[in-house]
Every structure is written in C-alpha cells, then in structure tokens.
DOMARKE-271812 format. One record per residue (C-alpha): y, z, x. Coordinates in Angstrom, 1 decimal, padded with zeros to 4 digits, m for minus. Layout:
<recs>
<rec <Y, Z, X>> ...
</recs>
This chain:
<recs>
<rec <177.1, 129.3, 178.3>> <rec <174.5, 131.6, 176.3>> <rec <175.0, 134.6, 178.2>> <rec <178.5, 133.9, 177.4>> <rec <178.3, 133.4, 173.8>> <rec <176.2, 137.0, 173.6>> <rec <178.4, 139.0, 175.4>> <rec <181.3, 137.2, 173.1>> <rec <178.6, 138.5, 170.2>> <rec <177.9, 142.0, 171.6>> <rec <181.6, 142.4, 172.2>> <rec <182.3, 141.8, 168.3>> <rec <179.8, 144.2, 167.3>> <rec <181.3, 146.9, 169.1>> <rec <184.8, 146.3, 167.0>> <rec <183.1, 145.3, 163.6>> <rec <181.1, 148.8, 163.9>> <rec <184.5, 150.5, 164.7>> <rec <186.1, 149.3, 162.2>> <rec <183.2, 150.3, 159.9>> <rec <183.1, 153.6, 161.4>> <rec <186.5, 154.1, 161.1>> <rec <187.5, 152.9, 157.2>> <rec <184.2, 154.5, 156.2>> <rec <183.7, 158.2, 154.0>> <rec <181.4, 160.6, 154.9>> <rec <179.0, 162.8, 152.6>> <rec <180.4, 166.2, 152.2>> <rec <177.7, 168.8, 151.0>> <rec <179.4, 170.8, 147.7>> <rec <177.4, 173.2, 145.9>> <rec <177.8, 172.9, 141.9>> <rec <178.9, 169.9, 139.8>> <rec <178.0, 168.8, 136.6>> <rec <175.2, 166.8, 138.1>> <rec <174.3, 163.4, 139.2>> <rec <172.2, 160.9, 137.4>> <rec <169.7, 159.1, 140.4>> <rec <167.3, 156.3, 139.6>> <rec <164.7, 155.7, 142.2>> <rec <163.3, 152.0, 142.3>> <rec <159.4, 151.8, 143.6>> <rec <158.7, 148.8, 144.5>> <rec <155.2, 146.8, 144.2>> <rec <154.5, 147.8, 148.0>> <rec <156.2, 150.7, 148.5>> <rec <153.8, 153.7, 149.8>> <rec <154.8, 157.7, 147.9>> <rec <153.5, 160.1, 150.3>> <rec <153.3, 164.0, 149.8>> <rec <156.0, 164.7, 152.1>> <rec <158.4, 162.9, 150.2>> <rec <157.1, 163.7, 146.6>> <rec <157.5, 167.5, 148.0>> <rec <160.9, 166.6, 148.7>> <rec <162.0, 165.1, 145.6>> <rec <160.7, 168.0, 143.6>> <rec <163.8, 170.4, 145.5>> <rec <166.0, 168.6, 143.2>> <rec <166.9, 170.4, 139.6>> <rec <169.5, 170.1, 136.6>> <rec <171.5, 169.4, 136.1>> <rec <171.0, 166.4, 138.0>> <rec <169.1, 163.6, 136.2>> <rec <166.1, 162.0, 138.2>> <rec <164.2, 158.9, 137.4>> <rec <161.5, 156.4, 139.4>> <rec <161.9, 153.6, 138.1>> <rec <158.0, 151.7, 138.6>> <rec <156.2, 148.6, 137.6>> <rec <153.3, 149.4, 135.1>> <rec <150.8, 147.5, 137.3>> <rec <152.1, 150.0, 140.2>> <rec <148.6, 152.0, 141.9>> <rec <150.8, 155.7, 142.1>> <rec <152.0, 155.6, 138.5>> <rec <149.2, 157.5, 137.3>> <rec <150.5, 160.1, 140.6>> <rec <153.9, 160.0, 139.7>> <rec <153.5, 160.9, 135.9>> <rec <151.3, 163.7, 137.5>> <rec <153.7, 165.6, 139.1>> <rec <155.8, 165.6, 135.8>> <rec <158.6, 163.5, 137.2>> <rec <160.3, 161.3, 135.0>> <rec <159.1, 158.0, 135.1>> <rec <160.9, 154.7, 133.6>> <rec <157.9, 152.3, 133.5>> <rec <158.7, 148.4, 132.6>> <rec <156.2, 145.8, 132.1>> <rec <157.3, 143.1, 135.2>> <rec <156.6, 140.1, 132.5>> <rec <159.2, 141.3, 130.4>> <rec <161.9, 143.5, 132.2>> <rec <163.2, 143.9, 135.7>> <rec <164.3, 147.1, 137.7>> <rec <167.7, 146.2, 136.7>> <rec <167.2, 145.9, 132.7>> <rec <165.7, 149.9, 133.1>> <rec <168.6, 150.6, 135.4>> <rec <171.2, 149.2, 132.4>> <rec <169.5, 150.9, 130.0>> <rec <169.3, 154.8, 131.6>> <rec <172.8, 154.4, 132.2>> <rec <173.7, 153.6, 129.3>> <rec <172.5, 156.4, 127.5>> <rec <172.8, 159.0, 130.4>> <rec <175.3, 161.5, 130.2>> <rec <176.1, 162.2, 133.3>> <rec <179.2, 160.7, 134.8>> <rec <178.2, 160.0, 138.1>> <rec <175.0, 157.6, 138.8>> <rec <173.2, 157.2, 142.2>> <rec <170.5, 154.3, 142.8>> <rec <168.8, 154.5, 145.7>> <rec <165.7, 152.5, 147.5>> <rec <162.6, 154.8, 147.9>> <rec <162.2, 157.1, 151.2>> <rec <165.6, 157.8, 151.7>> <rec <165.9, 161.8, 151.5>> <rec <168.7, 163.7, 149.8>> <rec <169.4, 167.6, 148.7>> <rec <171.2, 168.9, 145.3>> <rec <174.2, 169.4, 148.2>> <rec <174.4, 166.1, 148.9>> <rec <174.4, 164.7, 145.4>> <rec <176.5, 167.2, 144.3>> <rec <179.1, 165.7, 147.6>> <rec <178.4, 162.2, 146.1>> <rec <179.8, 163.3, 142.8>> <rec <183.2, 165.2, 144.2>> <rec <183.9, 161.8, 146.5>> <rec <183.7, 159.6, 143.8>> <rec <185.9, 162.3, 141.2>> <rec <188.1, 162.2, 144.6>> <rec <188.0, 158.2, 145.6>> <rec <186.3, 156.5, 142.5>> <rec <184.4, 154.3, 144.6>> <rec <181.9, 152.9, 144.1>> <rec <179.7, 153.2, 147.0>> <rec <177.2, 151.8, 149.5>> <rec <175.9, 154.9, 151.0>> <rec <173.8, 154.2, 154.2>> <rec <171.1, 157.1, 155.4>> <rec <170.6, 158.8, 158.6>> <rec <167.4, 158.2, 160.7>> <rec <165.1, 160.8, 159.7>> <rec <161.1, 161.6, 161.4>> <rec <159.4, 164.9, 162.4>> <rec <158.1, 162.4, 165.5>> <rec <160.9, 162.4, 167.8>> <rec <159.7, 158.8, 169.5>> <rec <159.2, 157.4, 165.8>> <rec <163.1, 158.6, 165.1>> <rec <164.3, 157.3, 168.0>> <rec <162.4, 154.1, 168.2>> <rec <163.9, 153.2, 164.5>> <rec <167.3, 154.3, 165.4>> <rec <167.2, 150.3, 165.9>> <rec <167.1, 149.2, 162.2>> <rec <168.4, 146.8, 159.5>> <rec <171.1, 148.7, 157.8>> <rec <172.6, 149.4, 162.0>> <rec <172.7, 145.8, 162.1>> <rec <174.4, 145.3, 158.1>> <rec <177.1, 146.9, 159.6>> <rec <177.2, 145.8, 163.7>> <rec <177.8, 141.6, 162.5>> <rec <179.5, 141.5, 159.5>> <rec <182.8, 143.4, 158.5>> <rec <181.7, 145.4, 155.4>> <rec <184.4, 144.3, 153.1>> <rec <183.6, 139.9, 154.2>> <rec <179.9, 141.0, 153.0>> <rec <181.3, 142.4, 149.6>> <rec <182.9, 139.4, 148.9>> <rec <180.3, 136.9, 150.1>> <rec <177.8, 135.6, 147.9>> <rec <174.6, 135.8, 150.0>> <rec <174.8, 139.0, 151.9>> <rec <172.5, 138.7, 154.8>> <rec <170.7, 142.1, 155.6>> <rec <172.0, 143.7, 152.3>> <rec <168.5, 143.3, 150.7>> <rec <166.3, 144.5, 153.7>> <rec <168.2, 147.2, 154.3>> <rec <167.2, 150.7, 152.5>> <rec <170.0, 152.2, 151.4>> <rec <171.7, 153.7, 147.7>> <rec <175.0, 152.6, 146.0>> <rec <176.6, 155.0, 143.6>> <rec <179.2, 154.9, 141.0>> <rec <180.9, 156.3, 138.4>> <rec <180.1, 156.0, 134.4>> <rec <183.6, 154.9, 133.5>> <rec <182.6, 151.4, 136.2>> <rec <179.3, 151.0, 134.6>> <rec <179.1, 147.9, 132.4>> <rec <175.4, 146.2, 132.0>> <rec <174.5, 144.5, 135.5>> <rec <173.4, 140.7, 135.7>> <rec <169.9, 140.1, 136.4>> <rec <169.5, 138.8, 140.4>> <rec <166.9, 138.8, 142.8>> <rec <167.0, 142.8, 143.4>> <rec <169.2, 145.9, 141.7>> <rec <171.1, 145.7, 145.2>> <rec <172.7, 142.3, 144.2>> <rec <173.1, 142.8, 141.0>> <rec <175.4, 145.4, 141.3>> <rec <177.0, 144.4, 144.2>> <rec <177.5, 141.0, 142.0>> <rec <178.7, 143.1, 139.0>> <rec <181.2, 144.7, 140.5>> <rec <182.3, 141.8, 142.4>> <rec <182.8, 140.2, 139.3>> <rec <184.8, 142.4, 138.0>> <rec <187.3, 142.4, 141.2>> <rec <185.9, 146.0, 142.0>> <rec <184.8, 146.6, 145.7>> <rec <182.4, 148.7, 146.9>> <rec <183.5, 151.0, 149.6>> <rec <181.1, 152.2, 152.7>> <rec <180.1, 155.4, 152.9>> <rec <177.8, 157.1, 155.9>> <rec <174.8, 160.1, 154.4>> <rec <175.1, 162.1, 157.3>> <rec <172.6, 164.9, 157.2>> <rec <172.3, 164.4, 153.2>> <rec <171.0, 161.0, 152.9>> <rec <168.8, 160.1, 155.2>> <rec <165.4, 157.3, 155.6>> <rec <162.8, 159.3, 155.8>> <rec <159.8, 157.6, 158.1>> <rec <156.2, 158.1, 158.4>> <rec <154.8, 160.8, 161.6>> <rec <153.2, 158.1, 163.7>> <rec <153.8, 154.7, 165.2>> <rec <151.3, 153.6, 163.0>> <rec <153.5, 154.1, 159.9>> <rec <156.9, 152.8, 161.9>> <rec <154.8, 149.8, 162.9>> <rec <153.5, 148.4, 159.4>> <rec <156.5, 149.7, 158.6>> <rec <158.8, 146.9, 160.8>> <rec <156.2, 144.3, 159.6>> <rec <157.4, 144.5, 156.1>> <rec <160.9, 144.4, 157.2>> <rec <160.6, 140.7, 158.2>> <rec <158.1, 139.6, 155.6>> <rec <160.8, 141.0, 152.7>> <rec <163.3, 138.8, 155.4>> <rec <161.5, 136.0, 154.8>> <rec <160.6, 136.4, 151.4>> <rec <164.9, 136.5, 150.6>> <rec <166.0, 133.1, 151.7>> <rec <169.2, 134.6, 152.5>> <rec <169.6, 134.0, 156.3>> <rec <168.3, 137.6, 156.9>> <rec <165.6, 137.0, 159.0>> <rec <168.1, 134.7, 161.4>> <rec <170.8, 137.1, 160.8>> <rec <168.4, 140.1, 162.0>> <rec <166.8, 137.8, 165.3>> <rec <169.9, 137.4, 166.1>> <rec <171.0, 141.2, 166.2>> <rec <167.5, 141.8, 168.1>> <rec <168.4, 139.3, 170.9>> <rec <171.7, 140.8, 171.4>> <rec <170.8, 144.2, 172.2>> <rec <167.9, 143.3, 174.4>> <rec <170.1, 140.6, 176.0>> <rec <170.0, 142.4, 179.0>> <rec <166.3, 142.8, 179.2>> <rec <165.1, 139.5, 178.3>> <rec <167.4, 137.1, 180.6>> <rec <168.7, 138.9, 183.3>> <rec <167.2, 137.0, 186.3>> <rec <169.3, 133.6, 184.3>> <rec <172.0, 135.7, 183.6>> <rec <172.9, 138.7, 185.8>> <rec <176.3, 139.1, 185.2>> <rec <176.4, 138.5, 181.6>> <rec <173.4, 140.8, 181.2>> <rec <175.7, 143.9, 182.8>> <rec <178.4, 143.4, 181.0>> <rec <176.4, 142.8, 177.9>> <rec <175.0, 146.4, 179.0>> <rec <177.8, 148.3, 179.7>> <rec <178.7, 147.0, 175.8>> <rec <175.4, 148.4, 174.0>> <rec <176.6, 151.4, 176.0>> <rec <179.7, 152.1, 174.6>> <rec <178.0, 150.6, 171.3>> <rec <175.3, 153.2, 171.3>> <rec <177.5, 156.2, 172.1>> <rec <179.5, 154.8, 169.1>> <rec <176.5, 154.8, 167.0>> <rec <175.4, 158.4, 168.4>> <rec <179.0, 159.6, 167.1>> <rec <178.6, 158.5, 163.3>> <rec <174.8, 158.4, 162.5>> <rec <174.7, 161.8, 164.7>> <rec <171.4, 160.5, 166.5>> <rec <169.1, 161.8, 168.8>> <rec <170.9, 161.1, 172.1>> <rec <167.4, 160.1, 173.4>> <rec <167.6, 156.9, 171.4>> <rec <170.0, 155.8, 173.4>> <rec <167.1, 156.0, 176.6>> <rec <164.3, 154.2, 174.4>> <rec <167.0, 151.5, 172.9>> <rec <165.5, 148.1, 175.1>> <rec <161.7, 149.4, 173.9>> <rec <163.0, 149.4, 170.5>> <rec <164.4, 145.8, 170.6>> <rec <161.1, 144.6, 171.8>> <rec <158.9, 145.9, 169.1>> <rec <161.6, 144.9, 166.7>> <rec <160.9, 141.0, 168.3>> <rec <157.0, 141.8, 169.0>> <rec <156.5, 142.8, 165.3>> <rec <158.4, 139.5, 164.2>> <rec <155.9, 137.4, 166.6>> <rec <153.0, 139.5, 164.9>> <rec <154.2, 138.8, 161.7>> <rec <154.2, 135.2, 161.9>> <rec <151.1, 135.3, 163.6>> <rec <149.7, 136.9, 160.9>> <rec <150.8, 134.5, 158.2>> <rec <149.8, 131.5, 160.0>> <rec <146.5, 133.2, 160.1>> <rec <146.4, 133.8, 156.6>> <rec <147.5, 130.4, 155.9>> <rec <144.5, 128.6, 157.8>> <rec <142.0, 130.5, 156.2>> 
</recs>
C-alpha cells in the first residue's frame, strides 16, 4: 500500500512540475532600462562572504540596491565599510517588511525586486526583470538556479526546497492557500511594479507579507525561472553545504506551517527506490523510472549539471541524514 501511494505521489509531482514549467516565464537578458530597486534581506543567521559581496559590487546605477539588516547583525559594519546602501532597523521596533514598505514608497523606480540573501544576479538579469514586468505586468516569484564553483556541491544541492516547492503544489494553488509550506524555507525573489505596490501587511516574514498582500487585492503571482541570470550561490565546500542543509531544517521547524512534514515527504519520494527496494521492488522500479523522467525535465528547465542526475540518491540521503543530525543536535542541547 505504501509503495502504491508513493508511486502515485511520484507520478503527481511529474504532472505538477511539467505544468509549472510550461506556465512559467523565463528571465531573458536585456542591456538597458530605467533600473530596478533591489532590496536584499539579511537574516540574523546569514553570513555574507567575500565572493557574494564582490558580485553585488558589479551592480551599478541605474539599479538601486539596498541591504536590509538588523542593527545587531555582526556584519553590518562590514557592509557599510564596502559602501553599500544599508537600511538598518531595530528589531524591537520594526521588521523587514516595514523597511521594504518605506524604501519602496520613497523610490522613484517603477520596478522592485525583493530577494533573499545569496542569490546571485547581474545587471542584464535585472534589466530583463524590468522588461518582463513592463511586458506582462507580473508580479513574479523568481526561482533561482543552483550554482557553486564546486561541481559536487552544485550537483548535490539540485535537490532543494524550491525544487520541492514547484514539485508538490501547483503554483496557482500555492498562492491561493493560507499556508504556504516550503515557501518560506526556499530562497527566492519576488518582483513587482510600483503601480502594484501598497503597504504590505505585517506577517511572519517578508515573503508571506508579499503573498498575503497581493492575494488580498486579488493580484496573482506568476512563476518565473531565473535562468543563468538569477542563481542560488552556495559555498565551495561540502562542510558549508552540510551546514546549509541543517539551517534549512531549523528554518522549517520554526515556521509552523507543515514545511518540515512536506519536505520530508518530498525527500522520501526522491529516494523511495533506495530505501524500500527490498520491501517494494515493483513500485521502486516504477518510481525510479518516474524519477528519471522527472530529473530529465528539471535538467531542461533549470539547466542543471547533467551529473546531478547520477548523484540523485546521495543527495536525497544527505537531506534525510541532515534532518536526523539536526534533530539529534536539538535533543542534545535540550538535555544539557
């Protein structure tokens, strides 16, 4: 019975990701425009490495880039020392969405992009977002590609929360629901026009605030893939990758929106043929075939490294191992 259920879930995720992939737009490079207001939220546990900061320095006017950072963040002086525009806030008085509202209201630019940290983008991609918003209005939720200078890290992290996000739920259904499992544990960007801006409501985080704000005004978000212009930057070593996986589970546990359970289900779908082949050989072979189709399609839409398909089982097992490791670490801390 379990094998049959997971076979149906694997078939369903192929249907959903193909549906999302066919309805989504793609960022195409452009060389000119009026510029985009870029707001990067730096969470309390985020670390800004030198590579990422150097990449951000390549973004020049007419784009207007701001880091949104809590006053007590340990790297706030480093950011100001690099001459970045830093919008700091007191966590006892304000929240990131308050800063996003204020800067968006004051900016003269007509295109606005709010993003998580460690998503790489270039000027051509930002001009592409501006053109996309001008041509098709939006707003858009932009799913980044995965990028690391280490091929092993690059391949292992192609299984990630934002891939699960567009594999388990139709994007239209996701934007209409009150609970958005996996949304807030995924790294992504949201782009919208100034004409669609109204003060966004206070919520648990900026992504939920934007989703609820647009939904309350019957404005539907559209799905968009970042192509090579928007990519999720990962550290160059496996230790950093392991730490990131642990942080993903910690974030999921703090959200109280079924993200942990939802992502665990997706992880079990990804590695069902490995874990349960002895018990359910027939269904395992069927799911293995469906996963091959699934990964070929994700390879096409995300332009993944082809080697990522070969390390698929290892990546899935790493996610489960990191979950067990994180829970064990939490229990150890509680026992002290």
